Structures are given as structure tokens and as C-alpha cells.
C-alpha positions in Angstrom: 157.6 73.9 153.0 161.0 71.6 152.9 162.3 72.8 149.7 161.2 76.6 150.8 162.6 76.3 154.1 166.2 75.0 152.3 165.8 78.4 150.0 165.7 80.5 152.7 168.3 78.7 154.6 170.6 79.1 151.2 169.2 82.6 150.9 168.2 81.3 147.1 165.6 83.2 145.8 162.5 81.5 145.5 159.8 82.0 143.1 156.4 79.9 142.6 154.3 79.4 139.7 150.9 80.8 140.5 152.4 82.9 143.2 155.3 84.5 141.7 154.6 84.7 138.0 151.7 82.7 136.0 150.9 82.0 132.6 147.7 81.6 130.1 147.6 79.3 127.6 145.2 78.2 124.9 145.1 75.8 121.5 148.4 77.6 119.7 149.9 79.8 121.8 150.4 80.8 125.3 151.7 83.7 127.3 154.1 84.5 130.2 153.1 86.8 133.5 155.3 88.0 135.9 155.1 91.8 137.8 153.3 93.9 135.1 155.8 92.0 132.4 154.1 89.8 130.0 155.6 87.6 127.1 152.9 87.0 124.4 152.8 84.4 121.7 155.2 81.7 123.4 154.8 78.5 120.9 153.7 75.2 122.8 156.6 73.5 124.3 157.9 70.8 121.8 157.1 68.3 125.0 154.2 66.3 125.1 151.8 66.9 128.0 149.7 70.1 129.4 152.3 69.9 132.9 155.2 71.0 130.3 153.5 74.6 130.5 154.3 74.9 133.7 158.1 73.7 133.3 158.0 76.1 130.2 156.7 78.8 132.9 159.4 78.0 135.3 162.1 78.1 132.8 161.0 81.5 131.4 160.8 82.7 135.0 164.4 81.7 135.6 165.7 83.3 132.4 164.0 86.8 133.4 165.7 86.5 137.1 169.2 86.1 134.9 168.3 89.1 132.2 170.6 91.4 133.9 173.8 88.8 133.8 172.9 86.3 131.1 170.6 88.6 128.6 167.8 86.1 126.4 165.9 87.7 123.7 162.3 86.5 123.2 163.3 85.0 119.9 165.7 83.1 121.8 163.1 81.9 124.4 160.6 81.1 121.6 163.4 78.7 119.7 164.1 77.0 122.4 160.4 76.1 123.2 160.0 74.9 119.8 163.4 72.9 119.8 163.7 71.3 123.4 164.0 67.9 123.4 164.5 65.5 126.5 165.2 61.9 125.9 163.4 59.5 128.0 160.2 61.8 128.3 157.6 60.3 126.2 160.2 59.7 123.8 159.1 58.6 120.3 161.4 56.0 118.5 159.2 54.5 115.9 156.4 55.4 114.7 155.2 51.5 113.1 154.8 50.3 115.7 154.6 53.5 118.0 157.4 52.7 120.3 157.8 55.5 123.5 160.5 55.6 126.1 159.6 57.2 129.4 161.3 57.1 132.4 158.4 57.8 134.5 158.7 55.9 138.2 156.7 57.3 140.2 152.7 57.6 141.0 153.4 61.9 139.6 155.1 60.9 136.5 152.8 58.0 135.8 149.9 60.3 135.9 151.5 62.7 133.3 152.5 59.8 131.3 148.9 58.0 131.4 147.3 61.6 130.3 149.8 61.7 127.3 148.7 57.9 126.3 145.1 59.0 126.6 145.7 62.2 124.4 147.3 60.2 121.3 145.5 57.1 121.2 146.3 54.3 118.5 144.0 52.1 116.6 145.6 49.1 117.7 146.5 48.1 121.1 148.9 49.2 124.0 152.1 47.2 125.4 153.7 47.7 128.5 157.6 46.9 128.9 158.1 47.8 132.6 160.6 47.5 135.1 161.0 49.3 138.0 163.4 49.5 141.3 161.7 47.4 144.6 161.9 51.0 146.9 159.6 52.9 144.7 155.5 52.8 144.7 155.3 49.9 142.1 151.4 49.4 142.9 150.8 53.2 142.5 152.5 53.9 139.2 150.6 50.7 137.7 147.2 51.7 139.3 147.5 54.7 137.4 148.4 53.2 133.9 146.6 49.9 134.2 143.5 51.7 132.5 145.6 52.4 129.6 147.7 49.1 129.0 146.5 46.3 127.3 149.2 44.0 127.5 152.3 44.3 130.3 155.8 42.5 130.1 157.2 42.7 133.2 161.1 42.5 133.6 163.5 42.2 136.2 166.4 44.7 136.7 169.8 43.4 137.8 171.0 46.3 139.4 170.8 47.3 143.6 167.3 48.2 144.6 166.1 46.6 141.5 162.7 44.5 141.7 162.1 41.4 140.1 159.3 40.9 137.6 157.5 38.5 139.7 157.0 40.6 142.6 155.8 43.5 139.9 153.1 41.4 138.6 152.4 40.5 142.3 151.8 44.8 142.6 149.9 44.5 139.3 147.5 42.2 140.6 146.6 44.2 143.5 145.1 47.1 141.5 143.9 45.4 138.2 142.1 42.5 138.1 142.7 39.6 135.2 145.5 41.9 133.4 147.3 39.9 130.2 151.0 39.8 132.3 153.9 38.0 131.5 157.3 38.1 133.2 160.8 38.2 132.1 164.4 37.5 133.3 165.5 41.4 132.0 164.5 44.4 130.1 165.7 43.4 126.7 164.3 40.1 126.5 161.0 41.8 127.3 161.5 44.4 124.7 162.2 41.8 122.3 158.9 39.9 122.8 156.8 43.1 122.6 158.1 44.0 119.7 157.5 40.2 118.5 153.5 40.8 119.3 152.6 44.2 118.0 151.5 45.3 114.7 151.9 48.3 112.8 148.7 50.0 114.5 149.8 49.0 118.1 152.3 50.6 120.4 155.1 49.7 122.7 155.4 51.8 126.1 158.6 51.1 127.9 158.9 52.6 131.7 159.8 52.4 135.4 162.9 53.5 135.4 166.8 55.0 133.8 167.7 51.6 133.7 164.5 50.5 132.0 164.5 53.1 129.2 168.7 52.6 129.4 168.4 49.4 128.5 166.1 49.0 125.0 168.1 52.0 123.5 171.1 49.8 124.0 168.9 46.6 122.4 167.1 49.1 119.8 170.2 48.6 117.0 170.2 44.8 117.3 166.2 44.3 117.2 165.7 46.9 114.4 169.4 46.9 112.9 
């Protein structure tokens, strides 16, 4: 309601999936539908997660709204869907072990991350390197991810609003009994320890904040270089 009201206040064109436009998907492709316009045979978005269809449909709708000023043909739209990359959103850095970066830091994003992890199972264990900000719903995020994580490496964030590792471990304990959790003073140390404890059939998921993902991206050349 707040978003709709603000859009009207600034006289922006407000459009919502399911109300002003929609999409239909199957295993191999999807179509965009709007006011009698149908764009068929769109490729699945290159990003993981069913929710990416909603994002893609919003992008295609925005393109259609701007066609008179910025024409984009259908083949360019298809190419964009195939080639799209978004660092820090279920971003794979390594396959053996499987290392994934995701800036998920609220329950909505955590739900999508958990769904992606379930959709891409591994033979071994899943190790989480987690560091969050103290003003986020830490327990809510961990409640959604606890069922798909076997080992937790909690790290402190040394930045304004950063949560301490011990606090995050305490929040995990409120939603997951007997979790396998270790605490570390910083993200880089937690990540290095996680790497030492996994085999080629395991995976590491790094999440919790932009700070967390950035620290690991800086650490990667040292760990695997």
C-alpha cells in the first residue's frame, strides 16, 4: 500500500505482476502476457529460483512500457534472459567443493535461498558461513535455512550494526536444537575454516549480508590461489 501510494504521489506508472501483466511457464520456456500482447518462447532466466520468473516478467513489462522511447526487439530480450548474471545472488564460485555466495539477509530472501538449495542437492553436507547485521531478523532467517544446513560457521561483522558471532549462534539455538555451530571473529577466518572442513562432494553457502559476501570474494584468491 505504501509503494502504491508513493507511486501515485510522484505520478509514476505503477504496474504489478498478476494485475497488469502476467506470465506462464513450463519446463523449457515461458510466455509474457499483457493487454492482448503475448511474447512466446522466452528462455528460462539464467538466474536460479522460480521467483526469477516474476523478476523477469517485471523486466519485460518495463521494456514494453518504454518501447516508444527505447525500442528493444524480442531477440534482444531473449538474449538478455539467457545471459543475465547477478553477482552475490546464488552465485557459484566453485564446483568441487561447491561454493555459493548469496547476499540473502531477510526471511523473504532466505526462503528463496532455501528453495534453491533444495532444488540443487549435493551428495555431501552443506556448510553455512553466516554473518548478519544486528538489526535484521536473524532468527527468522536461520529458521528458514536450518533445515537445509548441516554445519554452521558464524562470524562477527566488524562494521556499524554488525552482529557478533555469539549473538547469531544464540539466535540459531532458538530455532534449531542441537545445531552444529562454531563461532569466529571474522568472516575470512570462518570461510577458511569451512574450506578446511569440506570434501569435493560438500558445499559451502556464504550468506547473511553484503559485507559477508564481499569479505569472501576478497579472501578467495588467498584461499584458492
